[in-house]
DRENDO-1510 file (C-alpha; in Angstrom, 1 decimal, always signed):
<recs>
REC; n; res; u; v; w
REC; 1; UNK; +72.2; +153.1; +86.8 .
REC; 2; UNK; +70.1; +153.5; +83.7 .
REC; 3; UNK; +70.6; +150.5; +81.4 .
REC; 4; UNK; +72.2; +148.3; +84.2 .
REC; 5; UNK; +69.6; +145.5; +84.3 .
REC; 6; UNK; +69.9; +145.0; +80.3 .
REC; 7; UNK; +73.5; +145.2; +80.5 .
REC; 8; UNK; +74.0; +142.5; +83.2 .
REC; 9; UNK; +71.4; +140.1; +81.5 .
REC; 10; UNK; +73.5; +140.6; +78.2 .
REC; 11; UNK; +76.7; +140.1; +79.6 .
REC; 12; UNK; +75.7; +137.2; +82.0 .
REC; 13; UNK; +74.9; +135.4; +78.6 .
REC; 14; UNK; +78.1; +135.9; +77.4 .
REC; 15; UNK; +80.0; +134.6; +80.8 .
REC; 16; UNK; +79.9; +130.8; +80.2 .
REC; 17; UNK; +83.0; +129.4; +78.1 .
REC; 18; UNK; +84.5; +133.0; +78.2 .
REC; 19; UNK; +88.0; +134.3; +79.4 .
REC; 20; UNK; +86.0; +135.7; +82.2 .
REC; 21; UNK; +84.9; +132.4; +83.6 .
REC; 22; UNK; +88.4; +131.1; +83.2 .
REC; 23; UNK; +89.7; +133.9; +85.1 .
REC; 24; UNK; +87.2; +133.6; +87.7 .
REC; 25; UNK; +87.9; +129.7; +88.1 .
REC; 26; UNK; +91.6; +130.8; +88.7 .
REC; 27; UNK; +90.7; +132.9; +91.5 .
REC; 28; UNK; +88.6; +129.8; +92.8 .
REC; 29; UNK; +85.5; +131.8; +92.8 .
REC; 30; UNK; +83.6; +129.6; +90.3 .
REC; 31; UNK; +81.3; +128.5; +92.9 .
REC; 32; UNK; +79.8; +132.0; +93.1 .
REC; 33; UNK; +79.7; +133.0; +89.9 .
REC; 34; UNK; +76.0; +132.2; +89.1 .
REC; 35; UNK; +75.0; +133.5; +92.4 .
REC; 36; UNK; +76.5; +136.9; +91.7 .
REC; 37; UNK; +75.4; +136.9; +87.8 .
REC; 38; UNK; +79.0; +137.4; +86.5 .
REC; 39; UNK; +79.3; +138.6; +83.2 .
REC; 40; UNK; +81.6; +139.2; +80.3 .
REC; 41; UNK; +81.9; +141.6; +77.5 .
REC; 42; UNK; +82.1; +139.4; +74.4 .
REC; 43; UNK; +79.8; +141.6; +72.0 .
REC; 44; UNK; +79.6; +145.1; +73.6 .
REC; 45; UNK; +76.5; +147.2; +73.9 .
REC; 46; UNK; +76.7; +150.5; +72.5 .
REC; 47; UNK; +78.8; +152.8; +74.7 .
REC; 48; UNK; +80.5; +149.9; +76.1 .
REC; 49; UNK; +82.8; +149.2; +73.2 .
REC; 50; UNK; +86.0; +150.2; +75.2 .
REC; 51; UNK; +85.4; +147.4; +77.6 .
REC; 52; UNK; +85.3; +144.6; +75.0 .
REC; 53; UNK; +86.7; +141.5; +76.7 .
REC; 54; UNK; +86.0; +142.9; +80.3 .
REC; 55; UNK; +84.6; +140.9; +83.2 .
REC; 56; UNK; +81.6; +142.3; +84.5 .
REC; 57; UNK; +80.3; +142.6; +88.1 .
REC; 58; UNK; +76.7; +143.4; +88.8 .
REC; 59; UNK; +75.7; +145.2; +92.0 .
REC; 60; UNK; +72.2; +143.2; +92.9 .
REC; 61; UNK; +69.5; +144.5; +94.8 .
REC; 62; UNK; +68.4; +142.0; +97.3 .
REC; 63; UNK; +64.6; +142.6; +96.1 .
REC; 64; UNK; +65.3; +142.0; +92.7 .
REC; 65; UNK; +62.4; +143.1; +90.3 .
REC; 66; UNK; +62.5; +145.4; +87.3 .
REC; 67; UNK; +65.5; +147.5; +88.8 .
REC; 68; UNK; +67.2; +144.6; +90.3 .
REC; 69; UNK; +70.6; +145.6; +89.3 .
REC; 70; UNK; +71.8; +149.1; +90.7 .
REC; 71; UNK; +74.9; +149.2; +88.7 .
REC; 72; UNK; +77.7; +147.4; +86.9 .
REC; 73; UNK; +81.5; +147.6; +87.2 .
REC; 74; UNK; +83.9; +146.7; +84.5 .
REC; 75; UNK; +87.0; +144.7; +85.3 .
REC; 76; UNK; +90.2; +144.3; +83.1 .
REC; 77; UNK; +91.2; +140.8; +82.6 .
REC; 78; UNK; +93.2; +141.6; +79.4 .
REC; 79; UNK; +96.0; +138.9; +79.3 .
REC; 80; UNK; +98.7; +141.2; +79.2 .
REC; 81; UNK; +97.6; +142.7; +82.4 .
REC; 82; UNK; +96.7; +139.4; +84.3 .
REC; 83; UNK; +99.0; +136.6; +83.1 .
REC; 84; UNK; +102.8; +136.3; +83.7 .
REC; 85; UNK; +105.2; +135.6; +80.5 .
REC; 86; UNK; +104.4; +131.8; +80.8 .
REC; 87; UNK; +100.9; +132.4; +80.6 .
REC; 88; UNK; +99.7; +131.7; +84.2 .
REC; 89; UNK; +97.3; +134.0; +85.9 .
REC; 90; UNK; +99.1; +136.2; +88.2 .
REC; 91; UNK; +96.1; +136.9; +90.9 .
REC; 92; UNK; +95.2; +136.3; +93.4 .
REC; 93; UNK; +98.8; +135.5; +94.7 .
REC; 94; UNK; +100.7; +137.9; +92.5 .
REC; 95; UNK; +100.0; +141.6; +91.7 .
REC; 96; UNK; +98.7; +141.9; +88.2 .
REC; 97; UNK; +100.3; +144.5; +85.9 .
REC; 98; UNK; +97.7; +147.2; +84.8 .
REC; 99; UNK; +99.8; +149.8; +82.7 .
REC; 100; UNK; +98.3; +153.1; +81.9 .
REC; 101; UNK; +94.8; +152.3; +83.2 .
REC; 102; UNK; +93.0; +151.1; +86.3 .
REC; 103; UNK; +91.7; +147.6; +87.0 .
REC; 104; UNK; +88.0; +148.6; +87.5 .
REC; 105; UNK; +85.8; +151.1; +85.6 .
REC; 106; UNK; +82.6; +152.2; +87.2 .
REC; 107; UNK; +79.7; +153.8; +85.1 .
REC; 108; UNK; +80.1; +157.7; +84.2 .
REC; 109; UNK; +78.1; +159.6; +86.9 .
REC; 110; UNK; +77.7; +156.6; +89.1 .
REC; 111; UNK; +78.2; +157.0; +92.9 .
REC; 112; UNK; +80.3; +154.7; +95.6 .
REC; 113; UNK; +78.3; +151.8; +96.6 .
REC; 114; UNK; +78.4; +148.6; +98.6 .
REC; 115; UNK; +78.6; +145.2; +96.6 .
REC; 116; UNK; +76.4; +142.6; +97.7 .
REC; 117; UNK; +74.0; +144.5; +100.0 .
REC; 118; UNK; +72.0; +141.1; +100.3 .
REC; 119; UNK; +74.5; +140.3; +102.9 .
REC; 120; UNK; +72.9; +143.1; +105.0 .
REC; 121; UNK; +69.7; +141.5; +105.4 .
REC; 122; UNK; +71.0; +137.5; +106.0 .
REC; 123; UNK; +69.9; +136.4; +109.5 .
REC; 124; UNK; +73.3; +136.0; +111.0 .
REC; 125; UNK; +75.2; +137.1; +113.9 .
REC; 126; UNK; +78.0; +138.7; +111.9 .
REC; 127; UNK; +79.1; +139.9; +108.7 .
REC; 128; UNK; +82.3; +140.4; +107.1 .
REC; 129; UNK; +83.5; +143.7; +105.4 .
REC; 130; UNK; +86.0; +143.9; +102.6 .
REC; 131; UNK; +87.7; +146.2; +100.4 .
REC; 132; UNK; +87.0; +144.9; +96.8 .
REC; 133; UNK; +84.3; +142.4; +95.3 .
REC; 134; UNK; +86.6; +139.3; +94.8 .
REC; 135; UNK; +87.3; +139.5; +98.7 .
REC; 136; UNK; +83.6; +139.6; +99.4 .
REC; 137; UNK; +83.0; +136.8; +97.0 .
REC; 138; UNK; +85.8; +134.6; +98.7 .
REC; 139; UNK; +84.0; +134.8; +101.9 .
REC; 140; UNK; +80.4; +134.0; +100.5 .
REC; 141; UNK; +82.2; +131.2; +98.8 .
REC; 142; UNK; +82.9; +130.0; +102.1 .
REC; 143; UNK; +79.6; +130.5; +103.4 .
REC; 144; UNK; +79.9; +133.7; +105.1 .
REC; 145; UNK; +78.0; +137.0; +104.7 .
REC; 146; UNK; +80.1; +139.7; +103.2 .
REC; 147; UNK; +79.9; +142.9; +101.8 .
REC; 148; UNK; +82.8; +145.1; +99.9 .
REC; 149; UNK; +83.2; +148.8; +99.2 .
REC; 150; UNK; +85.3; +149.8; +96.2 .
REC; 151; UNK; +88.3; +151.4; +97.8 .
REC; 152; UNK; +89.5; +153.4; +100.7 .
REC; 153; UNK; +88.0; +156.8; +99.3 .
REC; 154; UNK; +84.8; +155.3; +98.6 .
REC; 155; UNK; +83.6; +154.6; +102.2 .
REC; 156; UNK; +80.5; +156.7; +103.0 .
REC; 157; UNK; +78.6; +157.6; +106.0 .
REC; 158; UNK; +75.1; +156.1; +105.1 .
REC; 159; UNK; +77.3; +152.7; +105.0 .
REC; 160; UNK; +77.4; +152.5; +108.7 .
REC; 161; UNK; +73.9; +152.1; +110.2 .
REC; 162; UNK; +73.0; +149.0; +108.4 .
REC; 163; UNK; +76.2; +147.3; +109.9 .
REC; 164; UNK; +74.8; +148.3; +113.6 .
REC; 165; UNK; +72.5; +145.7; +114.2 .
REC; 166; UNK; +75.2; +142.9; +113.8 .
REC; 167; UNK; +76.7; +141.7; +116.7 .
REC; 168; UNK; +80.2; +141.6; +115.1 .
REC; 169; UNK; +81.2; +143.2; +112.1 .
REC; 170; UNK; +84.7; +141.7; +110.8 .
REC; 171; UNK; +86.4; +144.3; +108.7 .
REC; 172; UNK; +89.4; +142.2; +106.9 .
REC; 173; UNK; +92.5; +144.3; +106.6 .
REC; 174; UNK; +94.6; +143.9; +103.2 .
REC; 175; UNK; +98.2; +142.6; +103.8 .
REC; 176; UNK; +99.7; +145.8; +103.4 .
REC; 177; UNK; +100.1; +149.2; +105.5 .
REC; 178; UNK; +97.4; +151.2; +103.5 .
REC; 179; UNK; +95.0; +148.1; +104.0 .
REC; 180; UNK; +95.9; +148.2; +108.0 .
REC; 181; UNK; +95.3; +151.8; +108.2 .
REC; 182; UNK; +92.0; +151.8; +106.1 .
REC; 183; UNK; +90.6; +148.8; +108.4 .
REC; 184; UNK; +91.6; +150.7; +111.5 .
REC; 185; UNK; +89.9; +153.8; +110.4 .
REC; 186; UNK; +86.6; +152.0; +109.4 .
REC; 187; UNK; +86.6; +150.2; +113.0 .
REC; 188; UNK; +86.9; +153.4; +114.8 .
REC; 189; UNK; +83.6; +154.3; +113.5 .
REC; 190; UNK; +81.9; +151.2; +114.3 .
REC; 191; UNK; +81.2; +150.0; +118.1 .
REC; 192; UNK; +80.8; +146.4; +117.2 .
REC; 193; UNK; +84.1; +145.9; +114.7 .
REC; 194; UNK; +86.9; +143.8; +115.0 .
REC; 195; UNK; +89.9; +144.1; +112.7 .
REC; 196; UNK; +91.1; +141.1; +111.3 .
REC; 197; UNK; +94.6; +140.4; +109.6 .
REC; 198; UNK; +94.8; +137.4; +107.4 .
REC; 199; UNK; +98.5; +137.4; +107.7 .
REC; 200; UNK; +101.4; +136.7; +105.2 .
REC; 201; UNK; +100.4; +139.7; +103.0 .
REC; 202; UNK; +97.1; +138.0; +102.2 .
REC; 203; UNK; +93.9; +139.4; +101.3 .
REC; 204; UNK; +90.7; +137.3; +101.6 .
REC; 205; UNK; +90.8; +135.8; +98.0 .
REC; 206; UNK; +94.4; +134.8; +98.1 .
REC; 207; UNK; +93.9; +133.5; +101.4 .
REC; 208; UNK; +91.1; +131.3; +100.2 .
REC; 209; UNK; +93.1; +130.3; +97.0 .
REC; 210; UNK; +96.1; +129.0; +99.2 .
REC; 211; UNK; +94.5; +127.8; +102.4 .
REC; 212; UNK; +90.8; +127.0; +101.5 .
REC; 213; UNK; +87.3; +127.9; +102.7 .
REC; 214; UNK; +87.4; +125.8; +106.4 .
REC; 215; UNK; +90.8; +127.8; +107.1 .
REC; 216; UNK; +89.2; +131.3; +105.8 .
REC; 217; UNK; +86.3; +130.6; +108.2 .
REC; 218; UNK; +88.6; +130.0; +111.1 .
REC; 219; UNK; +90.1; +133.4; +110.6 .
REC; 220; UNK; +86.8; +134.9; +112.2 .
REC; 221; UNK; +86.2; +131.9; +114.9 .
REC; 222; UNK; +84.0; +129.7; +112.5 .
REC; 223; UNK; +84.0; +126.0; +112.2 .
</recs>
């Protein structure tokens, strides 16, 4: 999307010491914040004023370069939405309370995309597919290549071919009925797919938060 590179650079420079860094640390994803060049809207660029104080998630292209950022997404991290009455962060173990608005905002006119496409060119026998960027970050934090799609309605047919070269595509089912149904539906379209249920209502980030990286890796047979 036009302007994404400038926006990503601007907001990346505002990340350190920001509420976004605190939020990512609470999710135990701080070790990959630099890898994904996460940002924060402290001082908004023109047109982004309504996303002030949001976390920024850039969608990076593997080759980098002048057009190395395909797009950015904004993530609400307002205290009234992400903290409980005692001031503790709700996620990743509890549901956040976003009232009257969605958690994410995609740039107007943008299309559904895969997050972390760099993982698709990794020389690895397997790859993990998750629903949501934080879950892909959780696997990458554990040293496992992972991509994410933006939601059940955002999957597109052209996402399939790049996955066919892997020996196994681990599709992580979120710990609820819709998550399981979405994972099974996707697995039916991939001959090399294997659905993984983390159990206890966990998604990948909450599992990492509670059990650690080694336990997360073990869920797909890695030591």
